[in-house]
C-alpha positions as CSV (number, residue, x, y, z in Angstrom):
1,M,2.8,25.7,1.2
2,V,1.4,22.1,0.3
3,L,-2.4,21.6,1.7
4,F,-3.4,17.9,2.5
5,D,-7.2,17.5,3.0
6,P,-8.4,13.9,2.5
7,F,-12.2,15.2,2.6
8,S,-11.6,17.1,-0.7
9,D,-12.9,16.4,-4.3
10,A,-9.2,16.4,-5.1
11,Y,-8.1,13.9,-2.8
12,F,-10.6,11.5,-3.9
13,D,-9.8,12.1,-7.8
14,D,-6.2,11.7,-7.3
15,P,-4.2,12.1,-4.1
16,Y,-0.6,10.9,-5.7
17,P,0.4,14.5,-6.5
18,T,-0.3,15.6,-3.2
19,Y,1.4,12.8,-1.6
20,R,4.6,13.5,-3.4
21,R,4.7,16.8,-2.3
22,L,4.1,16.1,1.1
23,R,6.8,13.4,1.1
24,D,9.3,16.4,-0.6
25,E,8.0,19.2,1.5
26,A,6.4,18.6,4.8
27,P,6.9,14.6,5.6
28,V,5.1,15.6,9.1
29,H,2.1,17.7,7.8
30,Y,-0.2,19.4,9.9
31,N,-3.7,20.3,8.9
32,A,-5.1,22.9,11.1
33,D,-8.4,23.0,9.7
34,H,-9.1,19.2,10.7
35,D,-6.3,19.1,13.3
36,F,-4.4,16.3,12.5
37,Y,-0.7,15.2,11.6
38,A,0.2,13.1,8.5
39,L,3.0,10.9,7.9
40,S,3.7,10.3,4.1
41,R,7.2,8.6,3.8
42,Y,7.5,4.9,4.0
43,D,10.1,4.6,6.4
44,D,7.9,6.6,8.9
45,V,4.6,5.1,8.3
46,A,5.7,1.3,8.2
47,P,7.3,1.6,11.8
48,A,4.1,3.6,12.9
49,Q,2.2,1.1,12.1
50,K,4.0,-1.3,14.1
51,D,4.5,0.9,17.2
52,F,1.2,0.6,19.0
53,A,2.9,1.7,22.2
54,T,3.4,5.3,20.5
55,Y,0.5,5.4,17.9
56,S,-2.4,4.0,19.5
57,S,-5.7,2.3,17.7
58,A,-7.6,2.3,20.8
59,Y,-9.2,6.0,20.4
60,G,-10.9,5.4,17.2
61,V,-10.0,4.8,13.5
62,D,-11.0,8.4,12.4
63,V,-9.9,11.8,13.2
64,A,-13.3,12.8,14.8
65,S,-13.2,9.9,17.0
66,V,-9.5,10.5,18.3
67,H,-10.4,14.1,19.1
68,S,-13.7,13.2,20.9
69,G,-12.3,10.2,22.4
70,K,-15.5,8.5,21.3
71,W,-16.1,6.1,18.5
72,R,-19.7,6.5,17.0
73,G,-19.8,2.9,15.7
74,L,-19.5,-0.6,17.4
75,P,-16.2,-1.2,19.3
76,M,-14.2,-3.1,17.0
77,M,-10.7,-5.4,17.3
78,I,-9.0,-2.6,15.0
79,M,-9.7,-0.2,17.7
80,M,-7.8,-2.3,20.5
81,D,-4.3,-2.4,21.6
82,P,-2.3,-5.2,22.8
83,P,-2.9,-7.1,24.9
84,E,-6.8,-7.1,24.5
85,H,-6.2,-6.8,20.7
86,R,-4.2,-10.2,20.9
87,R,-6.8,-12.1,22.8
88,M,-9.7,-10.9,20.6
89,R,-7.6,-11.6,17.4
90,A,-6.7,-15.4,18.8
91,L,-10.4,-15.8,18.5
92,V,-10.4,-16.0,14.7
93,N,-6.9,-16.8,13.7
94,K,-7.4,-20.3,13.2
95,V,-10.0,-19.6,10.4
96,F,-7.5,-17.6,8.4
97,T,-4.3,-19.4,8.4
98,P,-2.7,-20.0,5.0
99,R,-3.7,-23.6,5.5
100,A,-7.3,-22.8,6.2
101,I,-7.3,-20.3,3.3
102,A,-5.8,-22.8,0.7
103,D,-8.6,-25.3,1.7
104,L,-11.3,-22.5,0.7
105,E,-9.9,-22.3,-2.9
106,P,-12.4,-24.7,-4.7
107,M,-15.5,-22.6,-3.1
108,V,-13.9,-19.2,-3.9
109,R,-13.1,-20.4,-7.3
110,E,-16.5,-21.8,-8.0
111,T,-18.2,-18.5,-6.5
112,I,-16.1,-16.1,-8.7
113,G,-16.5,-18.3,-11.7
114,G,-20.3,-18.0,-11.2
115,F,-20.3,-14.3,-11.0
116,L,-18.1,-13.9,-14.1
117,A,-20.2,-16.3,-16.1
118,R,-23.0,-14.0,-15.9
119,C,-20.9,-11.3,-17.4
120,D,-21.1,-10.6,-21.1
121,P,-17.6,-9.8,-22.4
122,A,-19.2,-7.6,-25.1
123,G,-19.9,-4.9,-22.2
124,F,-20.1,-5.3,-18.4
125,D,-19.1,-3.1,-15.5
126,G,-16.1,-5.0,-14.0
127,V,-17.1,-3.4,-10.3
128,A,-20.7,-3.2,-10.1
129,D,-21.6,-6.5,-12.2
130,F,-18.5,-8.6,-10.8
131,A,-15.9,-7.3,-8.4
132,A,-18.5,-5.9,-5.9
133,L,-20.4,-9.2,-5.9
134,F,-18.1,-12.0,-5.0
135,P,-16.3,-11.0,-2.2
136,V,-19.0,-10.2,0.0
137,E,-20.6,-13.4,-1.0
138,I,-17.4,-15.2,0.1
139,I,-17.0,-13.8,3.4
140,S,-20.8,-13.8,4.2
141,R,-20.8,-17.5,3.5
142,M,-17.8,-18.0,5.6
143,L,-19.4,-16.1,8.6
144,G,-22.9,-18.1,8.1
145,I,-25.0,-15.3,6.8
146,P,-28.1,-16.9,4.7
147,E,-27.5,-16.9,0.9
148,G,-30.2,-14.5,0.1
149,E,-29.1,-11.9,2.6
150,R,-25.4,-11.5,1.7
151,Q,-25.4,-8.8,-0.9
152,Q,-27.3,-6.4,1.7
153,I,-24.3,-6.2,3.8
154,R,-22.4,-4.5,0.9
155,H,-25.0,-2.0,0.5
156,W,-24.8,-1.0,4.2
157,L,-21.1,-0.9,4.2
158,D,-20.8,1.3,1.4
159,A,-23.2,3.6,2.8
160,A,-21.4,3.5,6.1
161,L,-18.2,4.3,4.3
162,H,-19.6,6.9,2.1
163,R,-18.5,10.7,2.5
164,D,-19.4,13.5,0.6
165,P,-16.6,15.9,-0.3
166,G,-15.8,17.8,2.8
167,E,-17.6,15.7,5.1
168,E,-15.4,14.3,8.1
169,E,-17.8,12.2,10.1
170,M,-20.4,9.7,8.8
171,G,-23.6,11.0,7.7
172,P,-27.1,10.2,8.6
173,A,-27.4,7.7,5.8
174,G,-24.2,5.9,7.2
175,E,-25.6,6.2,10.7
176,R,-28.9,4.4,9.6
177,A,-27.0,1.7,7.7
178,T,-24.7,1.0,10.5
179,A,-27.9,0.6,12.9
180,E,-29.6,-1.4,10.4
181,M,-26.6,-3.8,10.1
182,G,-26.0,-4.1,13.6
183,A,-29.5,-5.0,14.2
184,Y,-29.4,-7.6,11.6
185,F,-26.4,-9.0,13.1
186,F,-28.0,-9.0,16.5
187,D,-30.9,-10.8,15.4
188,L,-28.7,-13.6,13.5
189,I,-26.7,-14.1,16.6
190,R,-29.9,-14.8,18.6
191,R,-30.9,-17.4,15.6
192,R,-27.5,-19.0,16.0
193,R,-27.7,-19.4,19.9
194,A,-31.0,-21.3,19.3
195,D,-29.9,-23.1,16.5
196,P,-26.1,-23.7,16.0
197,R,-24.5,-24.2,12.7
198,D,-21.1,-25.0,11.3
199,D,-20.3,-21.5,10.7
200,M,-18.0,-18.7,12.2
201,I,-21.1,-17.0,13.9
202,T,-21.7,-20.0,15.8
203,R,-18.0,-20.5,16.7
204,L,-17.9,-17.2,17.9
205,V,-21.0,-17.7,20.1
206,E,-19.3,-20.8,21.7
207,A,-16.0,-19.1,22.1
208,E,-14.4,-18.3,25.5
209,V,-12.1,-15.4,25.9
210,V,-9.8,-14.4,28.8
211,R,-10.4,-10.8,29.3
212,D,-7.4,-10.0,31.8
213,D,-4.5,-11.8,33.1
214,D,-6.0,-13.0,36.3
215,G,-9.6,-13.7,35.2
216,G,-11.3,-16.9,34.1
217,P,-12.7,-17.6,30.6
218,T,-15.8,-15.9,29.9
219,R,-18.2,-15.9,26.5
220,L,-18.4,-13.0,24.3
221,D,-21.5,-10.8,24.3
222,D,-23.7,-10.2,21.5
223,L,-22.4,-6.5,21.2
224,E,-18.8,-8.1,20.9
225,I,-19.9,-10.8,18.2
226,T,-21.7,-8.1,16.1
227,S,-18.3,-6.1,16.3
228,F,-16.6,-9.1,14.8
229,L,-19.1,-9.6,12.1
230,S,-19.1,-6.1,11.0
231,L,-15.2,-5.9,11.2
232,L,-14.8,-9.1,9.0
233,G,-17.8,-8.4,6.7
234,G,-16.4,-5.2,5.9
235,A,-12.8,-6.0,5.3
236,G,-13.8,-9.2,3.4
237,A,-16.5,-7.0,1.2
238,E,-14.4,-3.8,0.5
239,T,-10.7,-4.6,0.0
240,V,-10.9,-7.0,-2.9
241,T,-13.6,-5.0,-4.6
242,K,-11.4,-1.9,-4.8
243,L,-8.3,-3.9,-5.5
244,L,-9.7,-5.6,-8.6
245,G,-11.5,-2.4,-10.0
246,S,-8.0,-0.6,-9.8
247,A,-6.6,-3.8,-11.3
248,L,-8.7,-3.6,-14.2
249,V,-7.9,0.1,-14.9
250,A,-4.3,-0.5,-14.3
251,F,-4.1,-3.3,-16.9
252,A,-6.2,-1.3,-19.5
253,D,-3.5,1.6,-18.9
254,H,-0.8,-1.2,-19.5
255,P,-2.0,-3.5,-22.1
256,D,1.5,-4.8,-22.6
257,Q,1.4,-6.2,-18.9
258,W,-2.2,-7.8,-19.4
259,A,-0.6,-9.6,-22.4
260,A,2.5,-10.7,-20.4
261,L,0.6,-11.8,-17.7
262,R,-1.7,-14.0,-20.0
263,E,1.1,-15.5,-21.4
264,G,3.0,-16.2,-18.0
265,R,0.5,-17.0,-15.3
266,G,2.9,-17.6,-12.7
267,R,3.5,-13.4,-12.3
268,I,-0.2,-13.5,-11.2
269,P,0.8,-13.2,-7.3
270,A,3.5,-10.6,-8.1
271,A,0.7,-8.6,-10.2
272,V,-1.5,-8.9,-7.2
273,E,1.1,-7.3,-4.9
274,E,2.0,-4.5,-7.5
275,V,-1.7,-3.3,-7.6
276,L,-1.8,-3.4,-4.0
277,R,1.1,-1.1,-3.9
278,F,0.4,1.1,-6.8
279,E,-3.5,1.8,-5.9
280,S,-3.8,1.0,-2.2
281,P,-7.4,0.0,-1.3
282,S,-7.0,1.5,2.0
283,Q,-5.2,4.8,2.0
284,Y,-4.5,5.6,5.5
285,N,-4.9,4.8,9.1
286,V,-5.6,6.9,12.0
287,R,-3.7,6.7,15.3
288,R,-3.5,8.8,18.4
289,S,0.1,9.8,19.5
290,M,0.3,8.5,23.1
291,R,3.6,10.8,23.6
292,E,5.2,13.5,22.0
293,V,7.5,12.5,19.1
294,E,9.8,14.4,16.8
295,L,10.1,13.6,13.5
296,H,11.8,15.7,10.5
297,G,12.3,18.5,13.0
298,T,8.2,18.5,13.7
299,A,7.0,17.9,17.0
300,I,3.6,15.9,17.1
301,P,2.3,16.7,20.8
302,E,1.1,13.9,22.8
303,G,-2.8,13.3,22.3
304,A,-2.8,14.1,18.5
305,A,-4.7,12.5,15.7
306,V,-2.1,11.1,13.3
307,M,-2.9,10.0,9.8
308,L,-0.5,6.9,8.3
309,L,-0.5,7.7,4.9
310,V,-0.3,4.2,3.3
311,G,-0.9,5.1,-0.3
312,S,1.8,7.7,0.0
313,A,4.5,5.3,1.5
314,N,3.8,2.8,-1.2
315,R,4.7,5.5,-4.0
316,D,7.6,6.5,-1.9
317,E,10.6,7.0,-4.3
318,R,12.9,6.6,-1.3
319,A,11.7,2.9,-0.9
320,F,10.8,2.1,-4.4
321,D,12.5,2.8,-7.7
322,D,10.3,4.8,-10.3
323,P,7.2,4.4,-7.8
324,D,4.6,5.9,-10.1
325,R,5.4,3.2,-12.9
326,F,3.0,0.3,-12.7
327,D,5.3,-2.9,-13.2
328,I,4.3,-6.6,-12.4
329,D,7.7,-7.6,-12.7
330,R,9.0,-4.8,-10.1
331,P,12.2,-6.4,-8.4
332,A,11.7,-7.2,-4.5
333,T,12.9,-4.6,-2.7
334,G,13.0,-6.5,0.9
335,R,10.5,-4.1,2.1
336,P,7.3,-5.4,3.6
337,N,3.9,-4.6,1.3
338,I,2.1,-2.3,3.8
339,G,-1.0,-2.5,1.7
340,F,-2.6,-5.0,3.8
341,G,-1.4,-3.0,7.0
342,Y,1.7,-4.3,9.2
343,G,2.2,-5.3,12.6
344,V,-0.6,-6.1,14.9
345,H,-3.0,-4.7,13.0
346,S,-2.2,-6.5,9.8
347,C,-5.3,-7.3,7.7
348,L,-6.5,-10.5,9.5
349,G,-8.0,-11.7,5.8
350,A,-4.9,-11.0,4.0
351,A,-4.3,-14.6,2.7
352,L,-7.8,-14.8,1.6
353,A,-7.9,-11.4,-0.3
354,R,-4.8,-12.6,-2.1
355,M,-6.1,-15.7,-3.0
356,E,-9.6,-14.1,-4.3
357,S,-7.5,-11.5,-6.0
358,R,-5.4,-14.1,-7.8
359,V,-8.4,-16.3,-8.9
360,A,-10.3,-13.5,-10.1
361,L,-7.4,-12.3,-12.4
362,E,-6.9,-15.7,-13.5
363,L,-10.5,-16.1,-14.6
364,L,-10.4,-12.7,-16.2
365,L,-7.8,-13.4,-18.4
366,D,-9.5,-16.3,-19.8
367,R,-12.9,-14.0,-20.3
368,L,-11.0,-11.0,-21.5
369,P,-7.8,-11.9,-23.2
370,S,-7.6,-8.4,-24.4
371,Y,-10.1,-5.4,-23.2
372,E,-10.8,-1.7,-23.2
373,V,-12.0,0.4,-20.5
374,D,-14.9,3.1,-21.2
375,R,-12.9,5.9,-19.8
376,A,-16.0,8.4,-19.8
377,G,-17.7,5.5,-17.4
378,L,-15.3,5.2,-14.7
379,R,-16.8,6.6,-11.3
380,R,-14.4,6.5,-8.2
381,V,-15.8,6.1,-4.8
382,S,-15.9,8.8,-2.4
383,M,-15.2,7.1,1.1
384,A,-13.3,7.4,4.4
385,N,-10.0,5.8,4.2
386,V,-10.9,3.9,1.0
387,A,-9.9,4.4,-2.7
388,G,-10.8,2.7,-5.9
389,Y,-13.9,2.5,-8.2
390,S,-17.5,2.0,-7.9
391,S,-17.8,1.6,-11.8
392,V,-15.3,0.4,-14.4
393,P,-17.1,-0.1,-17.6
394,V,-15.2,-3.0,-19.7
395,R,-15.7,-4.5,-23.3
396,L,-13.6,-7.3,-24.9
397,A,-11.4,-5.4,-27.4
398,A,-11.4,-6.5,-31.1
399,A,-8.9,-8.9,-32.1
């Protein structure tokens, strides 16, 4: 019998063999120790991500919150269902349109290039010295966080997401980091109310939202704006960092594909999509079942915590040919890439993340036309939901 424990050492190290067994032997898996159900096949996970009436986000984003009915952090947009979610998302949608993101490319390219220029090709950490630094700088600049204070956001987020093996809930260090980050945002919002700027914080302070179909427009309060900043900062800081770290390892494992990418840079967008499929930065989403559901002969009761295993769905051989093969020239299947979510909770910053990843790969190809990874120095993160590396030592390969 297959056992899936997303809080174990084995999961953090390499979940993919377990995912395969789940898809084959228990596509609806019940973990009695932690009391949750897990869906692992693409054709179950993708529809569930869209079906908010059956699989609700409004009860928290982790198993413990669904069980208790109480989220211990700030109330965020990812913990809302329509119509409330639709109203709140509309406040920031205009900032993340493809046109708006395209206009940011010169700033993004300058920022990424600046961090990469500090890295010695003879040897640097592709995550700690590079991929961990520029995403938070970019999103924090967009939000309006002062230059010298941006990297601290990353440290708070890392602490909040960290989980020791076996740890289901946020620990004391994570709670402290969350409280400190919230207090920082509260103070920054207060400063923007007194001194408006041309940034997203000011726009949120000045925004009006209709809370229900019958009411008139009202302003967001400081807690709501803090929640927006925490969500946008977290998504903007973590996703690309994990995607780039995984890309460096994947291409080191497949140097022929790095060489092909160097010679044919038009493949870079497809390469980003393949990394996103192959090593999904967000491995799962948690929902609450709003009615009894029967799948594959197993009944999921109403009120259950349901884990949607995005990382498994993206390696499902029923959806992708030879899914454990990394292939930047993989033929299109017509199936949406769900690595950045799907449906109403698709990642708000997906276009920005894709553009940052594309630019970073372009610049890395110039800096490291051929490279090696120090395998002994590889370190994976141990985080709730998130997969990737905290350390990827790289060096320019001898010609």
